[in-house]
Steps between C-alpha positions, in 0.01 A plus 500: 500500500705384792801277551602338821732227621393144571594254774709298255589742223670389180681829446778568254689810611767483228635823350353524153734760356877495478537849351614728786338799328154350554462608861153651470246289688144494630480328836242408761622436854281310745194641325185431700138613492219405733127550452359463849620162623587376152862519386474535123874547441740361754856638525588462133853589396582495129734683262425578136772599254525655153488280193277250676126436466368354823161331497308502828272195515299299747156352563194718556525690827879450520566873535634574151286808442557633849879468463485667160291785641740544791793535261314747278395709800126443466510340845713596800674221691445433868869418534805483277636723226538541125825630355574627151869523421569504874254783578200434723182555295259325737278808528514583128297370207592390151329691221179335380413492130143623532334581170325826421177345368374802308830573327604328181752217495756734350438774757546252787841396373604853409432618854716218637782585258468866591517421871810284460669766289433771758313713247237726653228708343642790305279746309798604290585146401188282474520123533438448127828674416702235687543259213757299695251421779221430254726257315583325828129463585417369152785248515368363831147470359632303206692269735186414696295455181276799568620721217173460318299597810674833564186715490275264696407607857657269757158421644390358162782244484445132568638365826793348317585827324476689829759265647724566199455873553603458864820330382556787257477750786752299701738498204460876455581569866822294478501377863780302663246242619215353295220330694235292320198362683349225280557700181310254279187478718183551298680492166395297200727225370602727212594790729716308749809453277530876440535577873729203564725611216509853643609369840759279331635811324522686831709213635768581244586813696735368768463820704136430590344295781179325398249345740212292372205362692341226292302182563532361148799271515550499122548879517737462795709238322526711185614820674651437844870488576417434863195390697409574860214303649273619779283272711291605800675836494844348510787476251543127440721485191731726301713404201515409132161404348576133432647444847218680680218332307657158563553551874280285730372793702379678186351185355295465819421864579439634151412199288327292770726198448589307814876438555620184328222503240510629144256718307228318310 
């Protein structure tokens, strides 16, 4: 997904955190990507801080996914840079939570826990002897409501359960930055609350940055501390959810409401 700046942006650049210890940031500076003659993301500068869930929204074709993929490293920008805690990571990629389809749910999470713990294969000390790591994996499975599907191959899970397993892998890897791309897409009504509750729990850790791309405004309202809005590859609004949703440029660009008129 991509973010870019508009001709008349409604941008709130206020400092969100007063705690001087919270200096860790994820930042995009003049981030731009072109596909032939099309500028999909146009010189977008934005800073994301710990303890804040930022929702990236916008109409179809606004550049949300492109911006998201630029930040995660799945796409390389034409211009601009991405900084993590002040270090340039433009040419690096965030770790993806790809599932091992033929491994069980439990084995997928155990591998992620093992990776995060720095434990490598050791013939003299097999994985099954590490009760601490096994307990950590089991606790994560219970949190994502997959404890009763431990032995099921990942490929046999429903789409909703696969999304929950992806969240479990993210939790096991304990990253500084969590990135969710429409996490409830394809889920049943019964499955959605589980994932939303998991993301809400992650928000309680004030040391984490959370980015969420989502087109369902009820999900955005329930989770977001901040919203940035993209339109035609530009960043047109940035601020608190109520303020951003009520702004004229968002009403027109995202909700299709002409300035001066109200929603039906």
